[in-house]
PASE-291462 format. One record per residue (C-alpha): residue number from 1; x, y, z. Coordinates in nm, 3 decimals, padded with zeros to 5 digits. Each point is the difference from the previous one (the first is absolute). Layout:
// PASE-291462
[NUM [X Y Z]];
...
// end
This chain:
// PASE-291462
[1 [08.333 15.637 00.447]];
[2 [00.189 -00.191 00.268]];
[3 [00.190 -00.325 -00.063]];
[4 [-00.094 -00.303 00.204]];
[5 [00.248 -00.089 00.273]];
[6 [00.231 -00.286 -00.089]];
[7 [00.233 -00.251 00.155]];
[8 [00.282 -00.209 -00.149]];
[9 [-00.007 -00.377 -00.005]];
[10 [00.352 -00.102 00.119]];
[11 [-00.005 -00.355 -00.133]];
[12 [-00.096 00.099 -00.350]];
[13 [00.241 00.290 -00.002]];
[14 [00.293 -00.211 00.117]];
[15 [-00.072 -00.272 -00.253]];
[16 [-00.008 00.245 -00.288]];
[17 [00.309 00.182 00.126]];
[18 [00.195 -00.323 00.018]];
[19 [-00.104 -00.157 -00.327]];
[20 [-00.138 00.252 -00.246]];
[21 [00.081 00.361 00.090]];
[22 [-00.137 00.128 -00.327]];
[23 [-00.348 -00.122 00.083]];
[24 [-00.019 00.250 00.283]];
[25 [00.010 00.260 -00.273]];
[26 [-00.193 -00.155 -00.283]];
[27 [-00.301 -00.150 00.167]];
[28 [00.047 00.071 00.371]];
[29 [00.030 -00.226 00.298]];
[30 [-00.158 00.166 00.299]];
[31 [-00.329 -00.093 00.164]];
[32 [-00.226 00.291 00.080]];
[33 [-00.286 00.000 00.243]];
[34 [-00.245 00.075 -00.272]];
[35 [00.143 00.083 -00.337]];
[36 [00.347 -00.117 -00.092]];
[37 [-00.068 -00.365 -00.067]];
[38 [00.216 -00.261 -00.169]];
[39 [-00.118 -00.078 -00.355]];
[40 [-00.125 -00.350 00.073]];
[41 [-00.222 00.111 00.289]];
[42 [-00.302 00.033 -00.227]];
[43 [-00.252 -00.010 00.282]];
[44 [00.158 00.303 00.165]];
[45 [00.002 00.194 -00.325]];
[46 [-00.363 -00.091 -00.060]];
[47 [-00.088 00.125 00.347]];
[48 [00.183 00.326 -00.065]];
[49 [-00.217 00.058 -00.308]];
[50 [-00.327 -00.143 00.122]];
[51 [-00.154 00.329 00.119]];
[52 [00.055 00.368 -00.073]];
[53 [00.110 00.071 00.356]];
[54 [00.292 -00.241 -00.034]];
[55 [00.085 00.104 -00.357]];
[56 [00.022 00.359 00.124]];
[57 [00.280 -00.106 00.230]];
[58 [00.185 -00.162 -00.286]];
[59 [-00.038 00.317 -00.206]];
[60 [00.148 00.190 00.295]];
[61 [00.295 -00.238 -00.001]];
[62 [00.064 00.073 -00.368]];
[63 [00.003 00.372 00.080]];
[64 [00.220 -00.055 00.307]];
[65 [00.314 -00.039 -00.213]];
[66 [-00.019 00.361 -00.117]];
[67 [00.312 00.188 00.115]];
[68 [-00.039 00.249 00.282]];
[69 [00.125 00.282 -00.221]];
[70 [-00.029 00.267 00.268]];
[71 [00.232 -00.194 00.232]];
[72 [00.353 00.141 -00.021]];
[73 [00.138 -00.323 00.149]];
[74 [-00.138 -00.234 -00.266]];
[75 [-00.036 00.213 -00.314]];
[76 [00.349 00.026 -00.154]];
[77 [-00.113 00.282 -00.228]];
[78 [-00.018 00.239 00.295]];
[79 [00.335 -00.039 00.174]];
[80 [00.224 -00.237 -00.198]];
[81 [00.097 00.263 -00.258]];
[82 [00.126 00.359 00.020]];
[83 [-00.315 00.197 00.077]];
[84 [00.022 -00.013 00.380]];
[85 [00.282 -00.050 00.244]];
[86 [-00.016 -00.102 00.364]];
[87 [00.262 -00.045 00.269]];
[88 [-00.034 -00.303 00.225]];
[89 [-00.376 -00.062 -00.033]];
[90 [-00.005 -00.148 00.349]];
[91 [-00.368 -00.092 00.009]];
[92 [-00.019 -00.147 -00.350]];
[93 [00.123 -00.289 -00.208]];
[94 [00.319 00.116 -00.171]];
[95 [-00.048 -00.214 -00.311]];
[96 [-00.086 00.286 -00.240]];
[97 [00.306 00.197 00.108]];
[98 [00.222 -00.306 -00.038]];
[99 [-00.105 -00.010 -00.366]];
[100 [00.053 00.375 -00.036]];
[101 [00.349 -00.039 00.145]];
[102 [00.086 -00.276 -00.250]];
[103 [00.021 -00.283 00.254]];
[104 [-00.219 -00.248 -00.188]];
[105 [00.177 -00.314 -00.122]];
[106 [-00.106 -00.336 -00.143]];
[107 [00.026 -00.148 00.350]];
[108 [-00.143 00.298 00.190]];
[109 [-00.324 00.100 -00.167]];
[110 [-00.210 00.282 00.144]];
[111 [-00.375 00.036 -00.049]];
[112 [-00.042 -00.304 -00.231]];
[113 [-00.340 -00.058 -00.156]];
[114 [00.052 -00.322 -00.196]];
[115 [-00.154 -00.274 00.214]];
[116 [-00.290 00.207 00.129]];
[117 [-00.119 00.079 -00.350]];
[118 [-00.009 -00.367 -00.098]];
[119 [-00.228 -00.062 00.295]];
[120 [-00.217 00.284 -00.133]];
[121 [-00.013 -00.160 -00.346]];
[122 [-00.109 -00.327 00.151]];
[123 [-00.283 00.150 00.208]];
[124 [-00.122 00.205 -00.296]];
[125 [-00.006 -00.311 -00.220]];
[126 [-00.192 -00.197 00.263]];
[127 [-00.253 00.282 00.023]];
[128 [-00.050 00.017 -00.378]];
[129 [-00.035 -00.378 -00.022]];
[130 [-00.267 -00.015 00.269]];
[131 [-00.202 00.322 00.023]];
[132 [-00.276 -00.138 -00.225]];
[133 [-00.074 -00.270 00.261]];
[134 [-00.148 00.251 00.247]];
[135 [-00.374 -00.065 00.021]];
[136 [-00.132 00.321 00.158]];
[137 [00.160 00.253 -00.237]];
[138 [-00.136 00.141 -00.322]];
[139 [00.188 -00.059 -00.322]];
[140 [00.071 00.375 -00.018]];
[141 [00.166 -00.008 00.344]];
[142 [00.211 -00.301 -00.088]];
[143 [00.100 00.159 -00.329]];
[144 [00.106 00.326 00.162]];
[145 [00.200 -00.169 00.276]];
[146 [00.168 -00.219 -00.258]];
[147 [00.108 00.305 -00.199]];
[148 [00.131 00.166 00.315]];
[149 [00.216 -00.304 00.069]];
[150 [00.121 -00.008 -00.360]];
[151 [00.123 00.354 00.054]];
[152 [00.173 -00.099 00.325]];
[153 [00.165 -00.297 -00.170]];
[154 [00.129 00.228 -00.278]];
[155 [00.111 00.264 00.248]];
[156 [00.195 -00.250 00.210]];
[157 [00.179 -00.120 -00.312]];
[158 [00.077 00.364 -00.077]];
[159 [00.140 00.062 00.350]];
[160 [00.228 -00.301 -00.041]];
[161 [00.113 00.095 -00.351]];
[162 [00.079 00.357 00.105]];
[163 [00.229 -00.131 00.275]];
[164 [00.155 -00.302 -00.171]];
[165 [-00.037 00.043 -00.377]];
[166 [-00.085 -00.330 -00.176]];
[167 [-00.225 -00.221 00.213]];
[168 [-00.176 -00.337 -00.021]];
[169 [-00.362 00.075 -00.091]];
[170 [-00.238 -00.192 00.225]];
[171 [-00.324 -00.011 -00.196]];
[172 [-00.134 -00.321 00.157]];
[173 [00.084 -00.202 00.308]];
[174 [00.176 -00.329 -00.046]];
[175 [-00.197 -00.313 00.092]];
[176 [00.113 -00.189 00.307]];
[177 [00.112 -00.279 -00.235]];
[178 [00.259 00.227 -00.162]];
[179 [00.353 -00.131 00.016]];
[180 [00.291 00.195 00.145]];
[181 [00.123 00.056 -00.354]];
[182 [-00.335 00.146 -00.109]];
[183 [00.001 00.233 00.300]];
[184 [00.328 00.158 -00.101]];
[185 [-00.124 00.273 -00.230]];
[186 [00.252 00.214 -00.189]];
[187 [-00.007 00.377 -00.022]];
[188 [-00.170 00.142 -00.309]];
[189 [00.131 00.280 -00.217]];
[190 [-00.088 00.351 00.111]];
[191 [-00.213 00.061 -00.311]];
[192 [-00.193 -00.323 00.052]];
[193 [-00.072 00.080 00.365]];
[194 [-00.109 00.356 -00.080]];
[195 [-00.234 -00.120 -00.273]];
[196 [-00.153 -00.244 00.246]];
[197 [-00.049 00.272 00.263]];
[198 [-00.148 00.247 -00.250]];
[199 [-00.236 -00.264 -00.138]];
[200 [-00.120 -00.096 00.347]];
[201 [-00.059 00.367 00.086]];
[202 [-00.212 00.032 -00.315]];
[203 [-00.203 -00.302 00.108]];
[204 [-00.043 00.148 00.346]];
[205 [-00.102 00.345 -00.125]];
[206 [-00.272 -00.148 -00.223]];
[207 [-00.198 -00.119 00.300]];
[208 [00.064 00.277 00.254]];
[209 [-00.225 00.298 00.079]];
[210 [00.102 00.355 -00.086]];
[211 [-00.060 00.120 00.354]];
[212 [-00.077 -00.134 00.346]];
[213 [-00.375 00.027 00.055]];
[214 [-00.003 -00.094 00.369]];
[215 [00.270 00.221 00.152]];
[216 [-00.095 -00.110 00.350]];
[217 [00.112 -00.361 -00.039]];
[218 [00.193 -00.029 -00.327]];
[219 [00.261 00.278 -00.002]];
[220 [00.333 -00.158 -00.081]];
[221 [-00.140 -00.251 -00.249]];
[222 [00.146 00.006 -00.349]];
[223 [-00.176 00.191 -00.280]];
[224 [00.040 00.016 -00.377]];
[225 [00.198 00.330 00.010]];
[226 [00.246 -00.158 00.245]];
[227 [00.057 -00.301 -00.225]];
[228 [00.049 00.212 -00.312]];
[229 [00.227 00.251 00.177]];
[230 [00.225 -00.275 00.134]];
[231 [00.009 -00.154 -00.348]];
[232 [00.114 00.338 -00.135]];
[233 [00.278 00.016 00.257]];
[234 [00.107 -00.357 -00.079]];
[235 [00.022 00.073 -00.372]];
[236 [00.181 00.333 00.043]];
[237 [00.254 -00.185 00.214]];
[238 [00.028 -00.273 -00.265]];
[239 [00.075 00.267 -00.261]];
[240 [00.262 00.175 00.217]];
[241 [00.378 -00.051 -00.035]];
[242 [00.037 -00.259 00.278]];
[243 [-00.226 -00.243 -00.189]];
[244 [00.013 00.129 -00.358]];
[245 [00.334 -00.040 -00.176]];
[246 [00.206 -00.046 00.317]];
[247 [00.343 -00.101 -00.129]];
[248 [00.139 -00.031 00.354]];
[249 [-00.208 -00.315 00.046]];
[250 [00.054 -00.145 -00.348]];
[251 [00.200 -00.292 00.141]];
[252 [-00.255 -00.085 00.268]];
[253 [-00.150 -00.327 -00.124]];
[254 [-00.194 -00.304 00.114]];
[255 [00.170 -00.337 00.018]];
[256 [-00.139 -00.085 -00.344]];
[257 [00.172 00.307 -00.148]];
[258 [-00.313 00.218 -00.025]];
[259 [00.077 00.367 00.070]];
[260 [-00.217 00.140 00.280]];
[261 [00.023 00.357 -00.133]];
[262 [-00.045 00.105 -00.360]];
[263 [00.310 00.209 -00.073]];
[264 [-00.160 00.152 -00.312]];
[265 [-00.199 00.319 00.057]];
[266 [-00.366 -00.029 -00.105]];
[267 [-00.177 00.331 -00.067]];
[268 [-00.331 -00.187 -00.019]];
[269 [00.008 -00.047 00.376]];
[270 [-00.042 00.374 00.047]];
[271 [-00.295 00.004 -00.240]];
[272 [-00.164 -00.278 00.199]];
[273 [00.073 00.188 00.325]];
[274 [-00.147 00.325 -00.135]];
[275 [-00.321 -00.178 -00.103]];
[276 [-00.028 -00.160 00.345]];
[277 [00.049 00.339 00.171]];
[278 [-00.269 00.161 -00.214]];
[279 [-00.243 -00.283 00.074]];
[280 [00.067 00.033 00.372]];
[281 [-00.043 00.379 -00.005]];
[282 [-00.334 -00.036 -00.177]];
[283 [-00.118 -00.252 00.259]];
[284 [00.114 00.219 00.291]];
[285 [-00.153 00.322 -00.129]];
[286 [-00.323 -00.178 -00.094]];
[287 [-00.019 -00.118 00.360]];
[288 [00.019 00.362 00.119]];
[289 [00.368 00.022 00.091]];
[290 [00.183 00.332 -00.032]];
[291 [00.304 00.177 00.141]];
[292 [-00.070 00.095 00.359]];
[293 [-00.053 00.361 00.108]];
[294 [-00.024 00.095 00.366]];
[295 [-00.336 00.136 00.110]];
[296 [00.050 00.304 00.219]];
[297 [-00.285 -00.119 00.226]];
[298 [-00.067 00.357 00.109]];
[299 [00.369 00.062 00.073]];
[300 [00.162 00.324 -00.106]];
[301 [00.295 -00.132 -00.197]];
[302 [00.198 00.160 -00.278]];
[303 [00.012 -00.158 -00.343]];
[304 [00.361 -00.100 00.070]];
[305 [-00.099 -00.182 00.318]];
[306 [-00.294 -00.171 -00.174]];
[307 [00.249 -00.129 -00.257]];
[308 [00.224 -00.133 00.277]];
[309 [-00.290 -00.172 00.170]];
[310 [-00.120 -00.146 -00.330]];
[311 [00.340 -00.164 -00.046]];
[312 [00.021 -00.128 00.359]];
[313 [-00.357 -00.126 00.026]];
[314 [00.009 -00.173 -00.338]];
[315 [00.207 -00.257 00.192]];
[316 [-00.128 00.012 00.358]];
[317 [-00.376 00.047 -00.050]];
[318 [-00.114 -00.357 -00.041]];
[319 [-00.244 -00.081 -00.280]];
[320 [00.029 00.343 -00.161]];
[321 [-00.095 00.028 -00.367]];
[322 [00.360 -00.017 -00.126]];
[323 [00.089 -00.333 00.155]];
[324 [-00.043 -00.292 -00.237]];
[325 [00.095 -00.261 00.257]];
[326 [00.013 00.034 00.376]];
[327 [00.184 -00.297 00.150]];
[328 [-00.164 -00.073 00.336]];
[329 [00.256 -00.261 00.109]];
[330 [00.156 00.082 00.337]];
[331 [00.324 -00.108 00.160]];
[332 [00.028 -00.367 00.096]];
[333 [-00.249 -00.090 00.270]];
[334 [-00.132 00.358 00.032]];
[335 [-00.231 00.250 -00.163]];
[336 [00.287 00.252 -00.016]];
[337 [00.009 00.116 -00.361]];
[338 [00.185 00.332 00.037]];
[339 [-00.017 00.078 00.373]];
[340 [00.365 -00.095 00.064]];
[341 [00.113 00.162 -00.325]];
[342 [-00.158 00.328 00.109]];
[343 [00.158 -00.017 00.345]];
[344 [00.345 -00.034 -00.155]];
[345 [-00.071 00.276 -00.253]];
[346 [-00.138 00.252 00.249]];
[347 [00.242 00.203 00.217]];
[348 [-00.080 00.146 00.344]];
[349 [-00.199 00.272 -00.169]];
[350 [-00.208 00.147 00.282]];
[351 [00.209 00.214 00.241]];
[352 [-00.270 -00.034 00.267]];
[353 [00.045 -00.379 00.010]];
[354 [00.378 -00.023 00.040]];
[355 [-00.015 -00.300 00.234]];
[356 [-00.180 -00.216 -00.259]];
[357 [00.269 -00.224 -00.151]];
[358 [-00.223 -00.204 -00.231]];
[359 [00.076 00.215 -00.304]];
[360 [00.347 -00.084 -00.129]];
[361 [00.042 00.181 -00.331]];
[362 [00.280 -00.242 -00.083]];
[363 [-00.124 -00.104 -00.346]];
[364 [00.226 00.250 -00.172]];
[365 [-00.009 00.086 -00.373]];
[366 [00.351 00.048 -00.133]];
[367 [00.155 00.320 -00.132]];
[368 [-00.018 -00.156 -00.348]];
[369 [-00.379 -00.007 00.029]];
[370 [-00.014 00.363 00.116]];
[371 [00.201 00.098 -00.308]];
[372 [-00.225 -00.206 -00.229]];
[373 [-00.301 00.235 00.014]];
[374 [-00.038 00.284 -00.248]];
[375 [00.032 00.370 00.065]];
[376 [-00.317 00.207 00.021]];
[377 [00.035 00.040 -00.378]];
[378 [-00.055 -00.370 -00.057]];
[379 [00.347 -00.100 -00.125]];
[380 [00.293 -00.180 00.170]];
[381 [00.205 00.214 00.239]];
[382 [00.315 -00.043 -00.211]];
[383 [-00.185 00.112 -00.315]];
[384 [-00.190 00.306 00.125]];
[385 [00.177 00.308 -00.136]];
[386 [-00.154 00.216 00.276]];
[387 [00.085 -00.227 00.299]];
[388 [00.328 00.022 00.193]];
[389 [00.112 -00.363 -00.035]];
[390 [00.368 00.056 00.078]];
[391 [-00.085 00.160 00.337]];
[392 [-00.272 -00.243 00.102]];
[393 [00.181 -00.096 00.322]];
[394 [00.041 00.361 00.112]];
[395 [-00.231 00.164 00.253]];
[396 [-00.301 00.223 -00.046]];
[397 [-00.263 00.142 00.235]];
[398 [-00.370 -00.058 -00.048]];
[399 [-00.221 00.299 -00.078]];
[400 [-00.358 00.079 00.096]];
[401 [-00.120 -00.064 -00.356]];
[402 [00.136 -00.357 00.027]];
[403 [-00.149 -00.086 00.339]];
[404 [-00.224 -00.278 -00.130]];
[405 [00.312 -00.196 -00.091]];
[406 [00.287 00.133 00.214]];
[407 [-00.011 00.159 00.344]];
[408 [00.020 00.377 -00.022]];
[409 [00.340 00.124 00.119]];
[410 [00.148 -00.352 00.021]];
[411 [00.333 -00.084 -00.161]];
[412 [00.012 -00.310 -00.218]];
[413 [00.169 -00.122 -00.319]];
[414 [-00.056 00.164 -00.339]];
[415 [-00.090 -00.353 -00.117]];
[416 [-00.328 00.030 00.190]];
[417 [-00.114 00.324 -00.167]];
[418 [-00.197 00.057 -00.320]];
[419 [-00.084 -00.362 -00.056]];
[420 [-00.308 -00.155 -00.157]];
[421 [-00.309 -00.081 00.216]];
[422 [00.081 -00.373 00.006]];
[423 [00.329 00.077 00.178]];
[424 [-00.189 00.159 00.291]];
[425 [-00.278 -00.261 -00.007]];
[426 [00.244 -00.293 00.009]];
[427 [00.273 00.130 00.228]];
[428 [00.050 00.192 00.320]];
[429 [00.337 00.135 00.115]];
[430 [00.164 00.230 00.250]];
[431 [-00.198 00.323 -00.044]];
[432 [-00.299 -00.161 -00.175]];
[433 [-00.365 00.075 00.072]];
[434 [-00.220 -00.309 00.052]];
[435 [-00.376 00.049 -00.031]];
[436 [-00.223 -00.247 00.184]];
[437 [-00.371 -00.013 00.080]];
[438 [00.066 00.106 00.359]];
[439 [00.242 00.283 -00.080]];
[440 [00.303 00.127 -00.183]];
[441 [00.341 -00.100 00.139]];
[442 [00.356 00.117 -00.060]];
[443 [00.276 -00.260 -00.035]];
[444 [00.330 00.078 00.174]];
[445 [00.244 -00.289 -00.029]];
[446 [00.348 00.126 00.086]];
[447 [00.178 -00.145 00.303]];
[448 [-00.186 00.090 00.319]];
[449 [-00.324 00.096 -00.174]];
[450 [-00.332 -00.182 00.029]];
[451 [00.029 -00.221 -00.310]];
[452 [00.371 -00.077 00.042]];
[453 [00.173 -00.321 00.104]];
[454 [-00.078 -00.107 00.356]];
[455 [00.185 -00.334 00.026]];
[456 [00.207 -00.264 -00.173]];
[457 [-00.292 -00.180 -00.164]];
[458 [-00.268 00.089 -00.249]];
[459 [00.097 00.359 -00.070]];
[460 [-00.026 00.192 -00.325]];
[461 [00.324 -00.054 -00.191]];
[462 [-00.036 00.247 -00.288]];
[463 [-00.193 00.306 00.119]];
[464 [-00.307 -00.075 -00.215]];
[465 [-00.334 -00.143 00.114]];
[466 [-00.259 -00.198 -00.203]];
[467 [-00.295 00.239 00.031]];
[468 [-00.187 -00.160 -00.289]];
[469 [-00.051 -00.330 00.186]];
[470 [-00.161 00.158 00.308]];
[471 [-00.377 00.041 -00.001]];
[472 [-00.091 00.362 00.078]];
[473 [-00.229 -00.118 00.281]];
[474 [00.293 -00.141 00.201]];
[475 [-00.013 00.141 00.356]];
[476 [00.275 -00.015 00.263]];
[477 [-00.169 -00.023 00.338]];
[478 [00.103 00.005 00.365]];
[479 [00.222 -00.267 00.155]];
[480 [00.079 -00.261 -00.269]];
[481 [-00.331 00.013 -00.187]];
[482 [-00.061 00.067 -00.367]];
[483 [-00.300 00.024 -00.227]];
[484 [00.096 -00.137 -00.342]];
[485 [-00.240 -00.056 -00.288]];
[486 [00.138 -00.326 -00.139]];
[487 [-00.057 00.012 -00.377]];
[488 [00.007 -00.293 -00.243]];
[489 [00.312 00.008 -00.218]];
[490 [-00.056 00.156 -00.346]];
[491 [00.140 -00.284 -00.211]];
[492 [-00.072 00.195 -00.317]];
[493 [-00.127 00.353 -00.066]];
[494 [-00.140 00.152 -00.319]];
[495 [00.300 00.235 -00.031]];
[496 [00.222 -00.310 -00.015]];
[497 [-00.207 -00.137 -00.289]];
[498 [00.000 00.334 -00.185]];
[499 [00.379 00.015 00.014]];
[500 [00.036 -00.361 -00.112]];
[501 [-00.212 00.086 -00.302]];
[502 [00.204 00.312 -00.080]];
[503 [00.317 -00.209 00.026]];
[504 [-00.131 -00.270 -00.232]];
[505 [-00.127 00.254 -00.256]];
[506 [00.337 00.171 -00.010]];
[507 [00.178 -00.332 -00.056]];
[508 [-00.237 -00.084 -00.286]];
[509 [-00.021 00.331 -00.184]];
[510 [00.226 00.246 00.178]];
[511 [-00.134 00.335 00.126]];
[512 [-00.363 00.043 -00.094]];
[513 [-00.319 00.175 00.101]];
[514 [-00.142 -00.290 00.199]];
[515 [00.321 -00.070 00.191]];
[516 [00.017 00.366 00.105]];
[517 [-00.369 -00.004 00.090]];
[518 [00.044 -00.272 00.264]];
[519 [00.321 00.124 00.155]];
[520 [-00.147 00.350 00.015]];
[521 [-00.312 -00.127 00.179]];
[522 [00.227 -00.106 00.285]];
[523 [00.201 00.324 -00.008]];
[524 [-00.315 00.214 00.005]];
[525 [-00.120 -00.166 00.321]];
[526 [00.349 00.063 00.142]];
[527 [-00.033 00.373 -00.068]];
[528 [00.244 00.007 -00.294]];
[529 [-00.012 00.129 -00.353]];
[530 [00.013 -00.243 -00.292]];
[531 [00.321 -00.171 -00.103]];
[532 [00.009 00.211 -00.315]];
[533 [-00.040 00.331 00.186]];
[534 [00.241 -00.084 00.281]];
[535 [00.286 -00.122 -00.216]];
[536 [-00.041 00.268 -00.266]];
[537 [00.000 00.286 00.250]];
[538 [00.221 -00.115 00.287]];
[539 [00.232 -00.287 -00.098]];
[540 [00.361 00.024 -00.110]];
[541 [-00.104 -00.274 -00.245]];
[542 [-00.317 00.157 -00.147]];
[543 [-00.034 -00.257 -00.281]];
[544 [00.044 -00.304 00.225]];
[545 [-00.365 -00.106 -00.013]];
[546 [00.002 -00.006 -00.382]];
[547 [00.206 -00.320 -00.031]];
[548 [-00.088 -00.354 00.107]];
[549 [00.312 -00.026 00.219]];
[550 [-00.063 00.339 00.159]];
[551 [-00.367 -00.068 00.069]];
[552 [00.093 -00.342 00.139]];
[553 [00.221 00.171 00.258]];
[554 [-00.277 00.245 00.086]];
[555 [-00.263 -00.273 00.040]];
[556 [00.231 -00.211 00.215]];
[557 [00.074 00.291 00.233]];
[558 [-00.369 00.086 00.008]];
[559 [-00.077 -00.354 00.119]];
[560 [00.274 00.009 00.262]];
[561 [-00.141 00.327 00.133]];
[562 [-00.373 -00.072 -00.020]];
[563 [00.034 -00.345 00.160]];
[564 [00.284 00.089 00.238]];
[565 [00.001 -00.177 00.340]];
[566 [-00.265 -00.250 -00.119]];
[567 [00.236 -00.284 -00.098]];
[568 [-00.028 00.056 -00.376]];
[569 [00.360 00.121 -00.035]];
[570 [00.143 -00.336 00.111]];
[571 [-00.168 -00.189 -00.288]];
[572 [00.022 00.280 -00.259]];
[573 [00.377 00.029 00.036]];
[574 [00.022 -00.374 -00.054]];
[575 [-00.217 -00.018 -00.310]];
[576 [00.183 00.298 -00.152]];
[577 [00.335 -00.170 00.085]];
[578 [00.098 00.309 00.198]];
[579 [00.054 -00.167 00.336]];
[580 [00.363 -00.064 -00.089]];
[581 [00.045 00.374 -00.054]];
[582 [-00.204 00.130 00.294]];
[583 [00.077 -00.261 00.266]];
[584 [00.374 00.041 -00.041]];
[585 [-00.023 00.364 00.107]];
[586 [00.069 00.113 00.358]];
[587 [-00.295 00.038 00.237]];
[588 [00.015 00.358 00.123]];
[589 [-00.179 00.213 00.259]];
[590 [00.060 00.314 00.203]];
[591 [00.242 -00.004 00.295]];
[592 [-00.288 -00.050 00.242]];
[593 [00.203 -00.004 00.323]];
[594 [00.100 00.366 -00.040]];
[595 [-00.155 00.291 00.188]];
[596 [00.097 00.294 -00.219]];
[597 [-00.161 00.035 -00.344]];
[598 [00.338 00.058 -00.168]];
[599 [00.116 -00.346 00.114]];
[600 [-00.336 -00.180 -00.016]];
[601 [-00.039 00.078 -00.370]];
[602 [00.306 -00.190 -00.116]];
[603 [-00.070 -00.313 -00.208]];
[604 [00.111 -00.302 00.199]];
[605 [00.066 -00.351 -00.126]];
[606 [-00.232 -00.250 00.166]];
[607 [00.098 -00.306 -00.204]];
[608 [00.169 -00.097 -00.324]];
[609 [-00.236 -00.239 -00.175]];
[610 [00.113 -00.271 -00.240]];
[611 [-00.218 -00.168 -00.262]];
[612 [00.103 -00.272 -00.245]];
[613 [-00.172 -00.120 -00.316]];
[614 [-00.104 -00.316 00.184]];
[615 [-00.195 00.210 00.252]];
[616 [-00.280 00.075 -00.244]];
[617 [-00.150 -00.331 00.118]];
[618 [00.002 -00.194 00.323]];
[619 [00.205 -00.321 00.025]];
[620 [-00.176 -00.334 00.036]];
[621 [00.040 -00.174 00.331]];
[622 [00.240 -00.297 00.020]];
[623 [-00.279 -00.233 00.119]];
[624 [-00.218 00.086 -00.299]];
[625 [00.285 -00.080 -00.236]];
[626 [00.080 -00.321 00.186]];
[627 [-00.360 -00.116 -00.006]];
[628 [-00.065 00.084 -00.364]];
[629 [00.287 -00.091 -00.232]];
[630 [-00.171 00.180 -00.289]];
[631 [00.028 00.341 00.165]];
[632 [00.286 00.218 -00.122]];
[633 [00.151 00.252 00.242]];
[634 [-00.044 00.364 -00.098]];
[635 [00.271 00.174 -00.198]];
[636 [00.306 00.097 00.204]];
[637 [-00.094 -00.185 00.317]];
// end
């Protein structure tokens, strides 16, 4: 679904900028060739909704505001946290890394989303107000499109709330007769905004199909499972510490004295979240969704390699049965959904194509992420009583029995041995084995080797590569050519929903049969034993899973592992109020400029991050505050 090309009307824009800056946000001021019309231009709106062909274009415009989540330059969840580190991303916008380095201020705001979302609200409202005017559409078509746009409207409010906290809800467009005072809408409390979003998602879900019947033309359209799954995520976030009993924001109030955050913890929010998760799971499974398992397709692969490929392809095989929502939005002005992301994730893997410089491998997971994954026994590396945690930075040589994971006879860090399947599916490293459709490759990344640094720009800064994000059909060709299967971004997978449900159940009732059932579904696909078996038999804290606090820690780490490199960590750390803890730690990697293994495998400081309480939300722009006197700046800014 492609948005219609647009142009800006300078006269209108200048007038609004000079006299009423807030109106640019609240009910727009640009003139578009076809769609973005000023509210009093009734004839133009009527023309846009006269026939189905034209209404289709307006529907496309409503979808066009979806974030390009697979774009590492515009999705802050990928590179503005602590999951990846890059050095001098020469060919990219540096905005995400500016946030990661703590450079954002109230006057220098990176990757803002405020104004764009208000334009989205306005177009969605216009669509909902006018879709019934179309003469050559059936009532069923109008109804379905209307429910799709209700979802989009709710989702755009959610995107804004997740970034900024309390927001002005824009349920209807203001009439052109509205005064400047009426246009200046205040921010609503967090609870009020979340209730609005959840209610709108319920309305949307009621009129959406369970599945896409015409996969040729309608893939990417919103379905009932998508709406219910996003509602579940919204309500789990609402029940989490950032929004539920957050004393740090107790003094953050509107001008009338109303507190934006409820400082009192409400256990009922977790009950509501658990019910929403269960409803979403039922809808997804009824629609035929299940955790993905790689089909060998006649290939002779071991069970261990099938597990690896199941983990990798659950993300990169578009429209597989695990994906609840594939976001088809590409980078601005392009159809590039993950093409660039894959280029930056993939190193120069093929030794027969050493002159091809298109693969950069510079999207580098940090040492923290490498240490996050479990041992092969399914428990954290610092808890496994059989794993040599204290010597994890020492050297060890790969053996023939390990040659599906580590090159036989190759020396690498102890940290890279005897890890769970998701470690090898997510990450590659010096000495790793990388299976692709066109062959099996060995990664050698020390100074002077094929995958090592070749220049001052866009090189791998940590010694780890993001294998999980690269489609297994990626082919490095002669000259500067590549074959890349560009997949739609998996906005939400079933494993994500299962773990949200397990988390909510634990918060409601503590450890219980159903909570273990859903976390263990995810672990089973990852080739691990159950939580109960793994902790009882291998952990230094064998009873950890038996308490609410202990199981909470387990579920949180399970989420961080299962959804690693997919942007979930950025938002999860925030909602758990753990960003302050994690994003004040040093960013570490191996000493990648060294030639000898003894020197290469020394942890090296890449950056010392700093994170303040204010950084949980973006600041509002000065012009927004100037134009709307009822807007209160975010806490700490």
